[in-house]
VMD Tcl script that draws the C-alpha trace (Angstrom):
set ca {
  {-24.39 10.67 13.55}
  {-22.23 13.07 11.65}
  {-23.53 14.97 8.61}
  {-22.45 14.21 5.04}
  {-19.29 16.03 3.98}
  {-20.81 16.84 0.58}
  {-24.45 17.74 1.17}
  {-24.72 18.00 4.96}
  {-27.55 15.42 5.07}
  {-27.88 12.58 7.56}
  {-25.51 9.61 7.26}
  {-26.00 6.00 8.23}
  {-23.18 4.15 10.00}
  {-22.45 0.67 8.62}
  {-20.01 -1.72 10.33}
  {-17.96 -4.63 9.00}
  {-17.91 -3.25 5.47}
  {-15.46 -3.77 2.62}
  {-14.07 -0.48 1.32}
  {-12.08 0.19 -1.87}
  {-9.23 2.27 -0.42}
  {-8.26 4.53 -3.31}
  {-6.97 7.23 -0.97}
  {-3.65 5.35 -0.66}
  {-3.00 6.01 -4.40}
  {-3.09 2.29 -5.23}
  {-5.95 0.95 -7.34}
  {-6.20 -2.51 -5.83}
  {-6.35 -2.08 -2.04}
  {-9.51 -3.08 -0.18}
  {-10.19 -2.82 3.55}
  {-12.33 -5.42 5.29}
  {-14.27 -5.00 8.53}
  {-14.27 -1.24 8.39}
  {-16.90 1.25 9.52}
  {-18.36 3.43 6.78}
  {-20.83 6.30 6.76}
  {-23.24 6.47 3.83}
  {-25.25 9.59 3.08}
  {-28.97 8.86 2.84}
  {-29.40 11.72 0.37}
  {-26.46 11.77 -2.05}
  {-24.98 8.30 -1.44}
  {-21.50 9.58 -0.58}
  {-19.51 6.95 1.34}
  {-16.72 7.79 3.76}
  {-14.65 5.32 5.72}
  {-13.53 5.60 9.31}
  {-9.95 4.36 9.12}
  {-8.39 3.57 12.50}
  {-4.62 3.46 13.08}
  {-3.69 4.72 9.62}
  {0.05 4.41 10.28}
  {-0.35 0.72 11.09}
  {-2.58 0.30 8.04}
  {0.00 1.87 5.71}
  {2.79 -0.21 7.28}
  {0.70 -3.33 6.63}
  {0.11 -2.33 2.99}
  {3.82 -1.59 2.49}
  {4.90 -4.93 3.99}
  {2.38 -6.73 1.80}
  {3.84 -5.00 -1.26}
  {7.40 -5.83 -0.23}
  {6.50 -9.50 0.18}
  {4.15 -10.00 -2.76}
  {5.24 -12.63 -5.25}
  {4.87 -10.55 -8.41}
  {6.92 -7.59 -9.69}
  {6.37 -4.18 -8.14}
  {4.40 -1.64 -10.15}
  {5.37 2.01 -10.43}
  {2.58 3.08 -8.07}
  {3.78 0.53 -5.52}
  {7.36 1.81 -5.75}
  {6.08 5.35 -5.14}
  {4.00 4.12 -2.17}
  {7.04 2.46 -0.58}
  {9.23 5.53 -1.14}
  {6.64 7.90 0.30}
  {6.02 5.54 3.23}
  {9.66 6.13 4.21}
  {9.37 9.90 3.54}
  {12.10 9.89 0.90}
  {12.27 12.51 -1.80}
  {12.55 11.12 -5.30}
  {16.14 12.35 -5.68}
  {17.25 10.78 -2.38}
  {15.57 7.43 -3.14}
  {17.10 7.43 -6.63}
  {20.58 7.95 -5.11}
  {20.09 4.96 -2.79}
  {19.00 2.84 -5.74}
  {21.90 4.18 -7.84}
  {19.64 5.23 -10.68}
  {18.96 8.58 -12.32}
  {16.07 10.66 -11.01}
  {14.45 10.40 -14.42}
  {14.63 6.59 -14.31}
  {12.90 6.44 -10.95}
  {10.31 8.96 -12.13}
  {9.60 6.84 -15.22}
  {9.23 3.73 -13.06}
  {6.83 5.48 -10.69}
  {4.76 6.86 -13.57}
  {4.64 3.44 -15.27}
  {6.54 4.73 -18.31}
  {9.37 2.22 -17.94}
  {9.48 -1.34 -16.63}
  {11.39 -2.00 -13.42}
  {14.09 -4.64 -13.83}
  {14.12 -7.63 -11.50}
  {17.37 -6.58 -9.78}
  {16.03 -3.08 -9.11}
  {12.76 -4.58 -7.89}
  {14.62 -6.72 -5.35}
  {16.81 -3.80 -4.27}
  {13.76 -1.57 -3.71}
  {12.17 -4.25 -1.51}
  {15.35 -4.90 0.47}
  {16.02 -1.21 1.04}
  {12.45 -0.60 2.11}
  {12.51 -3.52 4.56}
  {15.92 -2.60 5.99}
  {15.02 1.07 6.53}
  {11.62 0.12 7.95}
  {13.23 -2.27 10.45}
  {15.80 0.33 11.50}
  {13.17 3.03 12.02}
  {10.73 0.77 13.84}
  {13.45 -0.81 15.96}
  {12.14 -4.31 15.40}
  {12.85 -7.22 13.11}
  {10.38 -8.50 10.58}
  {9.44 -12.07 11.51}
  {9.22 -13.36 7.95}
  {12.32 -14.65 6.19}
  {13.06 -11.82 3.78}
  {15.49 -13.73 1.59}
  {13.24 -16.76 1.12}
  {10.21 -14.59 0.33}
  {12.07 -12.46 -2.20}
  {13.41 -15.53 -3.98}
  {9.86 -16.49 -5.00}
  {9.01 -13.36 -6.99}
  {7.36 -14.44 -10.23}
  {7.48 -12.65 -13.52}
  {3.70 -12.70 -13.61}
  {1.23 -9.88 -14.17}
  {-0.12 -7.82 -11.31}
  {-3.77 -8.81 -11.57}
  {-4.63 -9.01 -7.89}
  {-6.44 -7.29 -5.06}
  {-4.65 -6.57 -1.80}
  {-7.17 -7.06 0.98}
  {-6.33 -5.73 4.45}
  {-8.49 -7.05 7.29}
  {-8.71 -4.57 10.15}
  {-10.17 -7.00 12.72}
  {-9.08 -8.41 15.07}
  {-5.69 -7.00 14.11}
  {-4.25 -5.90 10.80}
  {-3.60 -8.77 8.42}
  {-3.49 -9.04 4.65}
  {-4.04 -11.44 1.78}
  {-4.00 -11.32 -1.99}
  {-7.01 -12.29 -4.09}
  {-7.66 -12.64 -7.80}
}
mol new
graphics top color blue
foreach p $ca { graphics top sphere $p radius 0.5 }
foreach p [lrange $ca 0 end-1] q [lrange $ca 1 end] { graphics top cylinder $p $q radius 0.2 }
display resetview
């Protein structure tokens, strides 16, 4: 057993846990079937996250294919997933840096055309970098985006392989 990162006390290893994954900078991502360590003294919980690149790719694909509008935090996640600077991503989207910044900071709503363009650019660049095609029909999935609120949880199941679902 490894000691607690905060108080150096003994930790207990728990398997097949659900973990609220705030470290990805999104408020609504939960990981299922993950190993956690809980400090017996201070209660601090840390997660053991395997294959973080695959996890973040799964989260990004879930965001690109979700059926509700993207939020500013989600746009930032997709941009950072591709390692784009704000100015470079804004140029690709043909918007001002300040517009993209306001979207990402939830100060301005993202229009439906920009939302679709962000998703398409993300998916195209992801496919080019990974050297593989996404199995899902991108066009048919993007045509079903609803103008509904983003009241959902994104749940990523780590076992047996990475998969995702949305829950209320």
